[in-house]
N, C-alpha and C positions, 0 to 999 in steps of 0.2 A: 119492649116492655121489660123492665128490670125485675129480676127475681129478688125477693126479700128473704132475709135470714129468718129462720124460725125463732119464735119467742123463747126466751130462756136460754139461748145459746150464748156462751160467753164470747165477747169480742176479743180479738187478738191485739194486744198492746205491744209496741216495739220495746225491746229490751236492749240494754247497752251490752256491746260485745266486750269480751275480755281484751286486755292490752296485747297479749301475744297473738291473738287473731288479727288485730289491726296491723301488727308488724308484718305478718305474713302477706297480707293484702298489699301493703306498700312495696314489699319486695317483688311481688308478682307484677305490679304496675311498672316498676323500674325495669324489670327484665323485658317486659313487652315493649317499652320505649327503646331499649337498647336493640332489640331485634328489629324494630322498625327502622332504626338508623342503619343497621347492616343491610337492610333490603332497600335502602333509599335509591341506589342506582337502578334497581329493577322497577321501582314505582314512580320514578321521576317523569318519564315520558308518558304522555297520554295522547290519545287520538279522539277526535270528535265523532259522535254518532251522526248518521245521515238524517235522522228525523229531528234531532234537537242539537243544541250547542253544549249540552252537558258532556264533560269529558268522561271517557271510558278507559280505564287503565289497560295497558297492554299485558297480556298474560306473561308470566315469567319464562315460559318455554320459548317465547318469541324474542326474547331480549338477547343482545349480543353476548352478555356474560354467560347465559345458559347455552347459547348456540356454540360458544367456543369450547365448552366442555362436552364434546361429542363422545358417545360411547366408542370403545375401541373397535367394535365390530362394524362400525360405519366407515372406518378409515380404509384406505386402499391397502390390501394385503400385499406383501412382497411376493415376487415370483418364487416358485419353489426351487430349492437347490437340488439339481438333478443328481449331484454326487452323493447326497445323503438320503435318497429315497429308498424305501424298502422294496423288495422284489414285487410285492403286490402293487405298491404305488407306481413303480416303473411300468408295470403292465397296464395299469389304469391310465397312466399319462400317455401311453402310446396307443390307446384305444380311440379311434375316431368317433365311435358312437357315444362314448362318454363326453367327448368335447361337444358334440352336437346337442346332447341333452343338457349340458351345462350352460348353454346360451340363454339369454333372458327370455322369459315366457311372454308371448305377445298374443294378440286377439285377431282371429281371422274374421273379416267383415262379412263373409258369405256363409260359412258353416257355423259361425259363432263358437268356434273351438279355441281353446287356449293351448298353444303349442310352442315349442322352442323356436326361436327366430330363424334358425338355420333351415327349418322346414317350411318357411313362409317366403313369399315374394313381396317386396316392398316397392310401392309406387309413390311418387311425390309429384307435386304440382310445379311446373316450370313454365315460365312465360316464353312464348315464341319470339325468336330474335327479330323478326320482321313485322309480324302482325300484333305482337304483344298480347295475344290470346292465351289463356291458361291451357296447358296440356298436361295430361297424366302420363308420366314417363317413368321408367325404372329408376330406382334410387341411385344407381351408379352413374346415370346420365344427368341427374338433377344437381344444380349448384347448391352448396350448403349455405351460401350467404343470403339468398332470397328465397327461402322456402315458405310455403303457405300452410302452416299448421303441421300436424303430425302426419306421418306417412300412412298410406292405406296398405293393408297387408292382406294377402290372399294365400290360400293353400297352394303350395308349389306343385301344381299339376296342370299339364297342358289342357286336359279336358275342362277344367274349371275356367281357364282363360278363354278357351274357345266358346264356351257357353255364354260368357259375358260379352264376347265380341259379336257373336251371331244374334244375340237377342235384339229383336226389332224394337222393343219398348225401352231400350237402353237400361237394362237392369243394373248396370254398374253404377248408375247415378244414385241408386238407393242404398249403396254400400259405403258412401262417403261419410267420414266422421263429421260430427256437427261442427267441430272447430274449423275444418276446411271450408265448410259452407259459410260459416260466419265471417271468416277472413276474406273470402272471395266476394261476398255480398251479391250484388246483382250480376257480377261477372260469372257466376256459376252456370248461367245458361250458355255461356260460350265455351265451357270446359269441353275439351276434345279428348276422346279415347281413340287411340290409333287403331286403324283397321288391321294393321300387321302386327298387333301386340303379341300374339303367340310366337310368330317367327322372330320378332325382335328379342323377346326373352330367351328363346332357344339359342339365338346367336350369341347373346351375352354369356349365357352359361357355358357354351362351348368354348368361347374365347378365354374365359376364366380357367377352364379345365386345361386347355392347351398351355396356358401360362404356368400352371402348377406342375404339369408333367414335363415341361421343357427341360428342367434341370435333370430329372431322373433319366431322360433319354439321351443326355449328353455323354460325351466320350469319357469324361472323368468320373462318372457316377458308377457306383457298384450296387445300386439298389435293385436293378433288374437282372434277372437270371433266366436264361433260356430253359425251356422244359418241353419235352416231346408231347405231352398231353396233360390233362387235368385229372387223370385217374389217381387213386390213392397210392398205387405202386410207384408212380413217378414223383408224386408230391412228397412222400414220406422221406425221400432222400435229402430234401432241402430243409434247412433250419430257418426258423424265424419267418414263416410265411405270413404276410399281412393280407394280401389279396392276389387275385389272378387276373391278368389282362390278356384277353383273347384278341388276336389280330385277324380273326375271321368272324363272320356273322353267326349269330345264334338263332336267327329267325328261321322259321319253318313255313311250310305251306299253310298251316293253320293261321299264322299271323296275317297272311294276305287275305285269307277268307274272312277273318275277323274284320279287316278294314272294309271289305265289300258289304258285310252284314251291317256294320255301323252306318254306312251310307244309306242302306235300305231302310234301317230303323229311323233315321232322320227324315227320310222322305215320307215314310208312313205317318210319322208324328206331325209333319206339316199338313198332310192331307186330312188327318183326323182333326187338327185344330181348325182348319178351314170349314169342315163339315159341321163341327160343333157351333161355330159362330154363325154359319148360314142358317142352321135349323135349331137355334137355341131354344126357342119357345116350343117347338114341336117335340123335342126329345127331353125336355126338362120335366120329368114326372112329378117333381116336388111342387110345381106350380099348378098342376091339374088336380091334385088330390092331397089330402093330409097324411096319407100313408107314407112311410119311409120309402125312398127309392130302392129299386131292386139291387141286390148284391151282384156286382160285376166281377167275375173272376179275373184275377191278375196274376202275372208271373211273380214268384217270390223274389224279393230284392236280392237275397243271397245267391239266387241263380242268375239273375240278370246282371248283377254287379258282384261277381265273386271276388275273393281276396286277391290282391295283386301278387304276382309271382316274381320273385327275384332269384335268379340262378345262384347256386352255391356248389361247393365241392368239399369233400371230406379230406382233411389233413390231420393225421395222427389223432383221430377220434373226435375232432371238432370241425365245425363247418366254417369255411372262409368264403367271402363273397367273390363272385365271378363277374367281370365286366367285359363286354364286347365293345372295343373301341370303334369298329366300323358302324355299329348300330347307334352308339352314343354321339360320336363326333361327325359321322358322315365322311364321304370320300375326300372332300376338299380339306377339311380341318385335319383329318388323319394324315393326308399327304404332307401337309405343312408341319405336322408334329415329327414325323419320322424322316423328314428330308435331311440328307447329309449326316445320317447317324448309322451306327452299326446294325440297326434293326430295320433298315430300309427295305430289304428283301425278305424279311422274316414273315412267315405265315402261320406259325404255330402259337405257342402259349408263352407268355412272359410272367415270371413270378416277381412280385414286389415284396421286398423284405421289410420287416418292421424297423422303423426308425422315426425320429421326430419329424424329419422332412416329409416322410410318406404320409403323415397324419393329415396335413392340410390338403394334399392331393386326393386322398381317399374321401375326405369330406366333400370335395367338389364332385368326385365320381358318384357318390351317393345322392347328391342333390340333382345331378343331371339324370341319373337313372330313375329317381322318383318322379321327376318332371315328365319323362317320356313314358312312364309305366301306364299300361292300359289293361283293364280286366279282360281276361280271355277265358271263355267258358271251357 
């Protein structure tokens, strides 16, 4: 229903505009047409909508002209000039932890944490050469030409991989990205998780570490210096200490007891799961009454899963990491590393000095140490 104007209100009659106003309007129209001609390369291409045949112009940000003018921060930065670095920049460039934190941040499929990629393990889908079934294998073994979607990343800890391997319900299947599931289609039912996945990943990390330390243990290298012990009195005499390599084990009797306790805890958890499934209706108090279930005391997570311990030593007022090569590499890989070197009969401590070559080796040492780390009460 239209609203009527009140009686007595004067009607608006169009009036003629002055000549100078019309001139300004003509100039604006001409400028708009000129701007449209300048944007003609951006507005020429159109694509069709899915629901109709009406064309929809492509946004300017997707055009080749706009894409060619990339901001400078999106271009690849040149490598730093090591000769022109400040003392702080040199110290930062030789810090392995800074290089680890500078790696791209990625997503852990189990813990749902975003961490630097050096702290994660990457698995990719690879077809078996004989059966053509899809297998989940480490990214170092997967071919880059025929990969199925993005890699799956997990926290680089052996306990995490053991949990996924021992799970009877195949918990690893629920951690696969949607893109991998879509690319595999019906073949995702045939996807295989290797039963020796923890040992396979450990073997790969050890081989990578041996390859990085091989040059440092060579005859022409001056990166390693013998030292009697890792006490501050012996370490302070050496300059530019990066890390300490022990050629003897650092394990104690507590570590062996912790392994036995872990096996007992796993056995008790299996028995508890069996009892709860067998007598689910009997012990489920929430189904027998509307009252909340009784509070069951549990051990604090901070006591059951204490922070991981990484050995360190004091050198000139600051702490440097300590790595035990027998504990990290095992006897077989350690014998391969020190074979036919001047350190073959060495049983004490070796000091690795700061250098650009030592950074990559220490990154691999940190990765392997974190993979084998276990919480000890």
